[in-house]
PASEBA-1860 file (N, C-alpha, C; in nm, 3 decimals):
! residues 244
1> MTIEIREI> 0.339/-0.810/2.580/0.382/-0.712/2.481/0.495/-0.767/2.393 ~ 0.575/-0.857/2.448/0.685/-0.914/2.370/0.633/-0.983/2.246 ~ 0.517/-1.048/2.256/0.459/-1.118/2.141/0.426/-1.019/2.031 ~ 0.363/-0.907/2.068/0.327/-0.805/1.969/0.453/-0.743/1.906 ~ 0.555/-0.720/1.988/0.680/-0.664/1.935/0.742/-0.759/1.834 ~ 0.745/-0.889/1.867/0.805/-0.986/1.776/0.726/-0.995/1.645 ~ 0.593/-0.986/1.653/0.512/-0.991/1.531/0.547/-0.875/1.438 ~ 0.556/-0.755/1.496/0.589/-0.637/1.417/0.731/-0.648/1.363
9> FNESRKTY> 0.823/-0.695/1.446/0.963/-0.710/1.406/0.976/-0.807/1.289 ~ 0.906/-0.918/1.296/0.912/-1.017/1.188/0.844/-0.966/1.061 ~ 0.732/-0.893/1.076/0.664/-0.837/0.960/0.751/-0.735/0.887 ~ 0.839/-0.669/0.961/0.929/-0.570/0.901/1.054/-0.635/0.841 ~ 1.054/-0.767/0.833/1.170/-0.844/0.784/1.289/-0.826/0.878 ~ 1.259/-0.809/1.007/1.360/-0.795/1.112/1.449/-0.672/1.090 ~ 1.386/-0.564/1.044/1.463/-0.442/1.015/1.424/-0.324/1.104 ~ 1.308/-0.326/1.167/1.264/-0.213/1.249/1.344/-0.206/1.378
17> GHRRIKKA> 1.386/-0.083/1.413/1.444/-0.058/1.543/1.333/-0.024/1.643 ~ 1.373/0.012/1.766/1.272/0.031/1.871/1.180/0.150/1.844 ~ 1.227/0.252/1.774/1.141/0.369/1.749/1.026/0.333/1.655 ~ 1.056/0.262/1.546/0.949/0.222/1.454/0.857/0.118/1.518 ~ 0.916/0.030/1.599/0.833/-0.068/1.670/0.734/0.004/1.762 ~ 0.781/0.107/1.832/0.694/0.182/1.922/0.579/0.246/1.845 ~ 0.610/0.306/1.729/0.506/0.369/1.648/0.405/0.267/1.600 ~ 0.453/0.148/1.560/0.362/0.043/1.514/0.274/-0.008/1.628
25> LKRKGIQC> 0.329/-0.018/1.747/0.251/-0.059/1.864/0.142/0.044/1.895 ~ 0.177/0.171/1.885/0.081/0.278/1.911/-0.038/0.269/1.817 ~ -0.011/0.232/1.690/-0.119/0.218/1.592/-0.210/0.102/1.627 ~ -0.159/0.008/1.706/-0.240/-0.106/1.752/-0.308/-0.076/1.887 ~ -0.289/0.049/1.937/-0.349/0.087/2.063/-0.269/0.049/2.186 ~ -0.141/0.016/2.167/-0.055/-0.026/2.277/0.044/0.086/2.308 ~ 0.036/0.141/2.428/0.123/0.250/2.469/0.243/0.196/2.546 ~ 0.361/0.246/2.515/0.482/0.204/2.584/0.593/0.304/2.554
33> SNHRVSRL> 0.701/0.297/2.630/0.811/0.391/2.611/0.916/0.331/2.518 ~ 0.996/0.418/2.458/1.107/0.370/2.376/1.202/0.282/2.457 ~ 1.224/0.321/2.582/1.316/0.246/2.668/1.266/0.103/2.689 ~ 1.136/0.087/2.713/1.083/-0.046/2.738/1.090/-0.133/2.612 ~ 1.054/-0.074/2.498/1.060/-0.150/2.373/1.203/-0.191/2.345 ~ 1.297/-0.098/2.363/1.437/-0.128/2.339/1.486/-0.240/2.430 ~ 1.445/-0.235/2.556/1.487/-0.338/2.652/1.431/-0.475/2.616 ~ 1.301/-0.480/2.582/1.239/-0.607/2.547/1.299/-0.665/2.420
41> MRENGMFS> 1.330/-0.579/2.324/1.393/-0.628/2.201/1.532/-0.684/2.231 ~ 1.606/-0.614/2.311/1.742/-0.658/2.343/1.740/-0.789/2.422 ~ 1.649/-0.798/2.520/1.642/-0.918/2.603/1.595/-1.041/2.525 ~ 1.522/-1.018/2.415/1.469/-1.129/2.336/1.540/-1.147/2.202 ~ 1.659/-1.088/2.191/1.743/-1.112/2.075/1.692/-1.053/1.945 ~ 1.618/-0.943/1.953/1.567/-0.879/1.832/1.652/-0.756/1.801 ~ 1.742/-0.771/1.706/1.834/-0.663/1.669/1.814/-0.630/1.522 ~ 1.786/-0.502/1.492/1.764/-0.463/1.353/1.895/-0.468/1.276
49> RQKQKFKA> 1.884/-0.502/1.149/2.002/-0.514/1.065/2.052/-0.376/1.025 ~ 2.184/-0.363/1.014/2.245/-0.235/0.980/2.257/-0.218/0.830 ~ 2.263/-0.094/0.786/2.278/-0.064/0.644/2.417/-0.105/0.595 ~ 2.423/-0.148/0.469/2.549/-0.182/0.407/2.573/-0.091/0.288 ~ 2.700/-0.067/0.259/2.735/0.024/0.151/2.711/-0.041/0.015 ~ 2.694/0.043/-0.084/2.681/-0.007/-0.221/2.762/0.084/-0.313 ~ 2.809/0.028/-0.424/2.894/0.106/-0.513/2.811/0.184/-0.613 ~ 2.870/0.290/-0.666/2.801/0.373/-0.764/2.798/0.304/-0.900
57> TTNSKHNF> 2.696/0.338/-0.979/2.683/0.281/-1.113/2.683/0.390/-1.219 ~ 2.734/0.505/-1.183/2.730/0.620/-1.275/2.848/0.622/-1.370 ~ 2.819/0.642/-1.497/2.923/0.664/-1.598/2.897/0.801/-1.660 ~ 2.967/0.902/-1.612/2.944/1.038/-1.660/3.044/1.078/-1.769 ~ 3.124/0.982/-1.816/3.219/1.011/-1.924/3.151/0.990/-2.059 ~ 3.081/1.092/-2.103/3.009/1.085/-2.229/3.002/1.226/-2.289 ~ 2.951/1.234/-2.411/2.943/1.361/-2.482/2.801/1.417/-2.491 ~ 2.708/1.357/-2.416/2.571/1.408/-2.418/2.562/1.539/-2.338
65> PVAPNLLK> 2.467/1.625/-2.371/2.451/1.749/-2.293/2.404/1.719/-2.151 ~ 2.448/1.800/-2.058/2.415/1.782/-1.916/2.312/1.886/-1.874 ~ 2.206/1.842/-1.807/2.101/1.933/-1.762/2.145/2.010/-1.638 ~ 2.090/2.129/-1.615/2.125/2.206/-1.495/2.069/2.139/-1.369 ~ 2.125/2.174/-1.257/2.078/2.121/-1.129/1.963/2.207/-1.078 ~ 1.840/2.164/-1.104/1.722/2.239/-1.059/1.683/2.204/-0.915 ~ 1.721/2.085/-0.872/1.682/2.041/-0.737/1.765/2.108/-0.630 ~ 1.894/2.118/-0.651/1.986/2.186/-0.560/1.975/2.133/-0.417
73> KDFQAKTR> 1.965/2.001/-0.405/1.960/1.932/-0.276/1.839/1.969/-0.191 ~ 1.737/2.023/-0.253/1.611/2.051/-0.182/1.519/1.931/-0.202 ~ 1.520/1.841/-0.106/1.447/1.715/-0.119/1.306/1.723/-0.061 ~ 1.259/1.843/-0.034/1.123/1.861/0.017/1.031/1.898/-0.099 ~ 0.910/1.845/-0.098/0.810/1.878/-0.198/0.679/1.909/-0.129 ~ 0.596/1.992/-0.192/0.470/2.034/-0.131/0.351/1.954/-0.182 ~ 0.370/1.879/-0.289/0.259/1.803/-0.346/0.313/1.686/-0.426 ~ 0.226/1.594/-0.461/0.264/1.480/-0.545/0.309/1.529/-0.683
81> NEKWVGDI> 0.396/1.452/-0.742/0.439/1.478/-0.880/0.496/1.618/-0.901 ~ 0.559/1.669/-0.797/0.631/1.796/-0.808/0.779/1.770/-0.834 ~ 0.834/1.671/-0.762/0.975/1.636/-0.776/0.992/1.485/-0.772 ~ 1.054/1.432/-0.874/1.092/1.290/-0.877/1.244/1.279/-0.879 ~ 1.296/1.173/-0.821/1.439/1.143/-0.830/1.455/1.000/-0.882 ~ 1.561/0.976/-0.956/1.584/0.844/-1.012/1.730/0.805/-1.008 ~ 1.754/0.675/-1.004/1.892/0.626/-1.003/1.891/0.477/-1.039 ~ 2.010/0.420/-1.052/2.028/0.279/-1.085/2.114/0.213/-0.979
89> TYIPTDEG> 2.079/0.089/-0.943/2.164/0.010/-0.856/2.172/-0.132/-0.912 ~ 2.249/-0.216/-0.846/2.271/-0.351/-0.895/2.243/-0.453/-0.785 ~ 2.204/-0.573/-0.826/2.177/-0.682/-0.733/2.252/-0.806/-0.784 ~ 2.334/-0.867/-0.701/2.407/-0.986/-0.747/2.317/-1.110/-0.747 ~ 2.332/-1.194/-0.849/2.266/-1.324/-0.855/2.368/-1.425/-0.905 ~ 2.335/-1.553/-0.894/2.426/-1.656/-0.943/2.441/-1.651/-1.095 ~ 2.348/-1.586/-1.163/2.356/-1.573/-1.308/2.431/-1.447/-1.351 ~ 2.461/-1.360/-1.256/2.524/-1.232/-1.287/2.444/-1.117/-1.230
97> WLYLAAIE> 2.481/-0.994/-1.264/2.415/-0.876/-1.209/2.274/-0.859/-1.264 ~ 2.186/-0.811/-1.177/2.054/-0.765/-1.218/2.048/-0.617/-1.182 ~ 2.016/-0.532/-1.280/2.016/-0.388/-1.256/1.874/-0.336/-1.235 ~ 1.861/-0.247/-1.138/1.733/-0.187/-1.103/1.739/-0.037/-1.123 ~ 1.651/0.016/-1.205/1.632/0.161/-1.217/1.501/0.194/-1.147 ~ 1.504/0.288/-1.055/1.385/0.322/-0.978/1.365/0.473/-0.974 ~ 1.239/0.513/-0.957/1.203/0.655/-0.950/1.116/0.675/-0.826 ~ 1.149/0.776/-0.747/1.077/0.804/-0.622/1.018/0.944/-0.624
105> DLFTRKVV> 0.897/0.956/-0.574/0.832/1.086/-0.557/0.877/1.142/-0.423 ~ 0.933/1.262/-0.422/0.986/1.319/-0.298/0.879/1.364/-0.200 ~ 0.756/1.377/-0.245/0.648/1.415/-0.152/0.597/1.294/-0.075 ~ 0.567/1.187/-0.144/0.511/1.068/-0.079/0.616/0.964/-0.044 ~ 0.737/0.979/-0.097/0.846/0.881/-0.082/0.808/0.746/-0.144 ~ 0.710/0.747/-0.231/0.668/0.624/-0.299/0.754/0.599/-0.421 ~ 0.790/0.473/-0.444/0.857/0.436/-0.567/0.750/0.429/-0.675 ~ 0.747/0.529/-0.761/0.639/0.541/-0.860/0.666/0.461/-0.987
113> GWALDSRM> 0.791/0.422/-1.006/0.824/0.343/-1.125/0.955/0.272/-1.108 ~ 0.971/0.161/-1.176/1.094/0.083/-1.168/1.107/-0.004/-1.293 ~ 1.228/-0.050/-1.317/1.254/-0.144/-1.426/1.375/-0.228/-1.388 ~ 1.376/-0.353/-1.435/1.484/-0.446/-1.404/1.535/-0.508/-1.534 ~ 1.668/-0.524/-1.543/1.724/-0.582/-1.663/1.864/-0.636/-1.632 ~ 1.912/-0.723/-1.720/2.046/-0.779/-1.704/2.153/-0.683/-1.752 ~ 2.113/-0.578/-1.822/2.207/-0.479/-1.872/2.169/-0.339/-1.826 ~ 2.271/-0.256/-1.804/2.248/-0.120/-1.756/2.253/-0.025/-1.876
121> TKKLTLDA> 2.140/-0.015/-1.947/2.133/0.064/-2.069/2.029/0.174/-2.055 ~ 2.019/0.258/-2.159/1.917/0.363/-2.155/1.777/0.305/-2.159 ~ 1.761/0.184/-2.215/1.630/0.118/-2.216/1.581/0.093/-2.074 ~ 1.674/0.059/-1.985/1.639/0.036/-1.844/1.576/0.160/-1.783 ~ 1.638/0.275/-1.803/1.585/0.399/-1.744/1.460/0.446/-1.817 ~ 1.454/0.423/-1.947/1.334/0.459/-2.023/1.213/0.377/-1.978 ~ 1.234/0.248/-1.952/1.124/0.164/-1.905/1.072/0.212/-1.769 ~ 1.164/0.257/-1.684/1.124/0.305/-1.551/1.042/0.434/-1.562
129> IEQSLKRE> 1.086/0.527/-1.647/1.011/0.653/-1.660/0.877/0.630/-1.729 ~ 0.873/0.537/-1.825/0.746/0.504/-1.892/0.645/0.451/-1.791 ~ 0.688/0.362/-1.704/0.597/0.308/-1.603/0.548/0.418/-1.509 ~ 0.640/0.506/-1.468/0.604/0.615/-1.377/0.500/0.707/-1.439 ~ 0.518/0.740/-1.566/0.424/0.829/-1.635/0.286/0.765/-1.649 ~ 0.282/0.637/-1.681/0.153/0.568/-1.696/0.079/0.560/-1.563 ~ 0.154/0.540/-1.455/0.091/0.526/-1.324/0.045/0.660/-1.266 ~ 0.129/0.761/-1.278/0.105/0.886/-1.208/0.039/0.994/-1.293
137> RPSEGLIF> 0.063/0.992/-1.423/0.010/1.094/-1.514/0.032/1.236/-1.460 ~ 0.158/1.275/-1.441/0.187/1.406/-1.382/0.157/1.521/-1.479 ~ 0.131/1.636/-1.420/0.111/1.757/-1.501/0.247/1.810/-1.547 ~ 0.246/1.901/-1.643/0.370/1.961/-1.690/0.437/2.040/-1.578 ~ 0.568/2.042/-1.581/0.643/2.119/-1.483/0.713/2.035/-1.378 ~ 0.682/1.905/-1.373/0.750/1.815/-1.280/0.900/1.819/-1.302 ~ 0.977/1.818/-1.192/1.123/1.810/-1.200/1.164/1.665/-1.182 ~ 1.246/1.615/-1.274/1.304/1.483/-1.258/1.455/1.500/-1.240
145> HSDRGSQY> 1.507/1.450/-1.128/1.648/1.468/-1.094/1.721/1.334/-1.093 ~ 1.841/1.333/-1.149/1.924/1.214/-1.150/2.071/1.255/-1.149 ~ 2.160/1.156/-1.158/2.301/1.188/-1.177/2.328/1.216/-1.325 ~ 2.454/1.228/-1.362/2.491/1.261/-1.500/2.520/1.137/-1.584 ~ 2.475/1.021/-1.539/2.501/0.898/-1.611/2.452/0.901/-1.753 ~ 2.518/0.827/-1.840/2.484/0.828/-1.982/2.342/0.780/-2.009 ~ 2.289/0.694/-1.919/2.152/0.644/-1.939/2.050/0.756/-1.926 ~ 2.080/0.855/-1.842/1.988/0.968/-1.822/2.018/1.084/-1.917
153> AAYAYQDK> 2.144/1.093/-1.961/2.183/1.202/-2.049/2.158/1.170/-2.196 ~ 2.131/1.044/-2.228/2.111/1.003/-2.367/2.000/1.086/-2.432 ~ 2.013/1.111/-2.560/1.916/1.195/-2.632/1.775/1.137/-2.623 ~ 1.764/1.004/-2.631/1.631/0.941/-2.624/1.564/0.969/-2.490 ~ 1.644/0.969/-2.383/1.587/0.995/-2.250/1.549/1.142/-2.235 ~ 1.636/1.228/-2.279/1.606/1.371/-2.270/1.483/1.407/-2.353 ~ 1.471/1.344/-2.471/1.354/1.370/-2.555/1.226/1.322/-2.488 ~ 1.234/1.207/-2.420/1.116/1.154/-2.352/1.069/1.249/-2.243
161> LETSGIRQ> 1.160/1.302/-2.166/1.123/1.396/-2.061/1.064/1.524/-2.120 ~ 1.127/1.574/-2.224/1.081/1.700/-2.285/0.940/1.687/-2.342 ~ 0.914/1.578/-2.415/0.781/1.560/-2.474/0.675/1.531/-2.368 ~ 0.716/1.492/-2.249/0.622/1.466/-2.139/0.604/1.587/-2.049 ~ 0.668/1.698/-2.083/0.655/1.820/-2.004/0.731/1.817/-1.874 ~ 0.837/1.736/-1.869/0.916/1.721/-1.747/1.046/1.799/-1.759 ~ 1.080/1.872/-1.655/1.205/1.948/-1.651/1.316/1.858/-1.595 ~ 1.421/1.841/-1.672/1.529/1.752/-1.629/1.631/1.827/-1.545
169> SMGAKGDC> 1.677/1.758/-1.441/1.775/1.814/-1.348/1.884/1.708/-1.325 ~ 2.008/1.752/-1.318/2.119/1.659/-1.292/2.209/1.714/-1.183 ~ 2.259/1.622/-1.101/2.345/1.662/-0.990/2.486/1.694/-1.035 ~ 2.562/1.751/-0.942/2.702/1.784/-0.970/2.784/1.656/-0.983 ~ 2.884/1.660/-1.065/2.970/1.544/-1.088/3.042/1.503/-0.960 ~ 3.029/1.376/-0.925/3.100/1.323/-0.810/3.041/1.356/-0.674 ~ 2.923/1.417/-0.670/2.860/1.454/-0.542/2.749/1.355/-0.511 ~ 2.777/1.259/-0.424/2.678/1.155/-0.393/2.558/1.210/-0.316
177> YDNSSMGS> 2.574/1.326/-0.251/2.465/1.383/-0.172/2.361/1.452/-0.258 ~ 2.390/1.470/-0.387/2.295/1.535/-0.476/2.170/1.451/-0.499 ~ 2.179/1.322/-0.471/2.065/1.233/-0.490/2.053/1.138/-0.371 ~ 2.068/1.194/-0.252/2.074/1.111/-0.133/1.942/1.040/-0.101 ~ 1.830/1.097/-0.143/1.701/1.033/-0.117/1.691/0.900/-0.190 ~ 1.733/0.898/-0.317/1.730/0.774/-0.393/1.831/0.675/-0.336 ~ 1.945/0.725/-0.294/2.045/0.639/-0.231/1.993/0.576/-0.104 ~ 1.910/0.651/-0.031/1.851/0.599/0.093/1.757/0.482/0.064
185> FFATLKKE> 1.678/0.494/-0.045/1.590/0.383/-0.082/1.669/0.259/-0.117 ~ 1.774/0.276/-0.197/1.854/0.160/-0.236/1.921/0.096/-0.115 ~ 1.969/0.178/-0.022/2.032/0.123/0.098/1.931/0.043/0.180 ~ 1.806/0.093/0.187/1.701/0.022/0.259/1.667/-0.110/0.190 ~ 1.655/-0.106/0.057/1.627/-0.227/-0.020/1.733/-0.333/0.006 ~ 1.858/-0.294/0.007/1.966/-0.390/0.025/1.973/-0.441/0.169 ~ 1.951/-0.351/0.263/1.953/-0.392/0.403/1.840/-0.489/0.434 ~ 1.722/-0.460/0.382/1.604/-0.538/0.418/1.579/-0.658/0.328
193> LTHRRRFR> 1.643/-0.662/0.211/1.615/-0.773/0.119/1.740/-0.835/0.059 ~ 1.809/-0.761/-0.029/1.906/-0.829/-0.116/2.034/-0.872/-0.045 ~ 2.073/-0.803/0.065/2.191/-0.847/0.138/2.161/-0.967/0.228 ~ 2.036/-1.002/0.238/1.997/-1.111/0.328/1.963/-1.240/0.253 ~ 1.969/-1.234/0.119/1.932/-1.351/0.040/2.032/-1.378/-0.071 ~ 2.045/-1.503/-0.106/2.122/-1.541/-0.223/2.024/-1.578/-0.333 ~ 2.034/-1.509/-0.445/1.941/-1.533/-0.555/2.006/-1.627/-0.656 ~ 1.939/-1.738/-0.685/1.991/-1.836/-0.780/1.983/-1.787/-0.924
201> SRAEARLA> 1.888/-1.700/-0.951/1.868/-1.652/-1.086/1.820/-1.508/-1.085 ~ 1.830/-1.443/-1.199/1.778/-1.308/-1.212/1.625/-1.308/-1.196 ~ 1.561/-1.413/-1.246/1.414/-1.421/-1.235/1.371/-1.427/-1.089 ~ 1.445/-1.501/-1.009/1.414/-1.509/-0.865/1.432/-1.375/-0.797 ~ 1.541/-1.307/-0.830/1.566/-1.175/-0.771/1.461/-1.075/-0.817 ~ 1.423/-1.081/-0.942/1.323/-0.990/-0.996/1.192/-1.001/-0.919 ~ 1.144/-1.123/-0.899/1.018/-1.143/-0.826/1.027/-1.090/-0.684 ~ 1.140/-1.113/-0.618/1.157/-1.069/-0.480/1.160/-0.916/-0.471
209> IIDYIETS> 1.227/-0.852/-0.566/1.238/-0.706/-0.564/1.103/-0.640/-0.593 ~ 1.031/-0.693/-0.690/0.898/-0.639/-0.720/0.806/-0.652/-0.600 ~ 0.810/-0.768/-0.535/0.728/-0.790/-0.416/0.766/-0.693/-0.305 ~ 0.896/-0.671/-0.288/0.940/-0.579/-0.183/0.891/-0.437/-0.210 ~ 0.908/-0.389/-0.333/0.869/-0.251/-0.365/0.718/-0.232/-0.350 ~ 0.641/-0.323/-0.408/0.496/-0.303/-0.416/0.421/-0.339/-0.288 ~ 0.460/-0.449/-0.222/0.382/-0.494/-0.107/0.445/-0.459/0.027 ~ 0.570/-0.422/0.028/0.636/-0.388/0.154/0.670/-0.240/0.161
217> YNSRRLHS> 0.761/-0.194/0.074/0.810/-0.058/0.085/0.701/0.046/0.063 ~ 0.629/0.036/-0.047/0.525/0.135/-0.076/0.403/0.122/0.014 ~ 0.367/0.001/0.049/0.238/-0.023/0.116/0.246/-0.030/0.268 ~ 0.358/-0.080/0.323/0.360/-0.107/0.466/0.473/-0.044/0.544 ~ 0.584/-0.014/0.479/0.699/0.033/0.555/0.675/0.174/0.611 ~ 0.694/0.189/0.741/0.670/0.317/0.807/0.789/0.409/0.787 ~ 0.761/0.533/0.745/0.866/0.632/0.720/0.857/0.742/0.825 ~ 0.967/0.766/0.893/0.967/0.871/0.995/0.937/1.008/0.934
225> SLGYLSPI> 0.983/1.031/0.810/0.959/1.161/0.746/0.814/1.180/0.706 ~ 0.735/1.074/0.708/0.593/1.081/0.673/0.505/1.067/0.797 ~ 0.562/1.092/0.913/0.484/1.078/1.035/0.454/0.932/1.066 ~ 0.548/0.846/1.031/0.536/0.701/1.051/0.413/0.643/0.983 ~ 0.392/0.686/0.859/0.296/0.623/0.769/0.374/0.562/0.653 ~ 0.313/0.467/0.586/0.374/0.416/0.464/0.348/0.516/0.352 ~ 0.422/0.510/0.242/0.398/0.604/0.132/0.254/0.603/0.082 ~ 0.193/0.487/0.068/0.056/0.481/0.018/-0.042/0.532/0.122
233> EFEKAQSS> -0.017/0.504/0.250/-0.103/0.559/0.356/-0.095/0.712/0.357 ~ 0.027/0.764/0.343/0.046/0.909/0.342/-0.024/0.971/0.221 ~ -0.011/0.907/0.106/-0.074/0.956/-0.016/-0.225/0.963/0.001 ~ -0.284/0.857/0.057/-0.429/0.854/0.079/-0.472/0.960/0.178 ~ -0.393/0.978/0.284/-0.426/1.078/0.386/-0.424/1.218/0.326 ~ -0.327/1.245/0.241/-0.319/1.377/0.178/-0.435/1.398/0.081 ~ -0.472/1.295/0.009/-0.584/1.306/-0.085/-0.715/1.332/-0.011 ~ -0.731/1.267/0.104/-0.853/1.284/0.185/-0.862/1.425/0.240
241> SQAA> -0.747/1.478/0.289/-0.748/1.613/0.347/-0.775/1.720/0.241 ~ -0.727/1.696/0.118/-0.752/1.791/0.011/-0.895/1.787/-0.038 ~ -0.956/1.668/-0.028/-1.095/1.654/-0.072/-1.195/1.708/0.029 ~ -1.151/1.715/0.157/-1.241/1.759/0.264/-1.273/1.909/0.252
END
């Protein structure tokens, strides 16, 4: 069993703890207790990496209008494209900062859109929402929630949401818990990828982040809130049950 545990541990980029390892083993038809998995991991030097803090990138000192808080910390959704959340984070490289704007669907926990750039501008967030709209094609009435940063409050961004039939929502000033789901994704990205590597260039970091989002986080990473399915597995399961 140690061999199977190590395979799963390595496939998770050495980030899974004993609970996720147990769920992954069960999917392979291997039954075992949390205690046994924990013991075997400890005895064989398999320790999951801990989350690291990251700084905020919000600049709410602007004169743009602020949208009301429609989400109100209700991070549960009943269907796809009902509630999206978005935020910006940064990744250090030897060439300087690389900024990532990402959007997550609160129902599937899938990152539905993202954009990367050397500058943290409204173009960064506009590129992310454009990609999300092209991929998901949501119906009118979707709520998009973010902080009060100038990139989201800019007139061009607000106009894009309005013409797409999206209701804009913004969190309270200085309340990091207003967008905790997006913060959780960024913390996972940094724990599992960017805090573990030194990127020589923005291009190198860009390729690694895209690969992580598309082939690891969305496709393979098991989420406890999704019944230990990946976002894409959960999405497919929900589509199948609705079609039945």
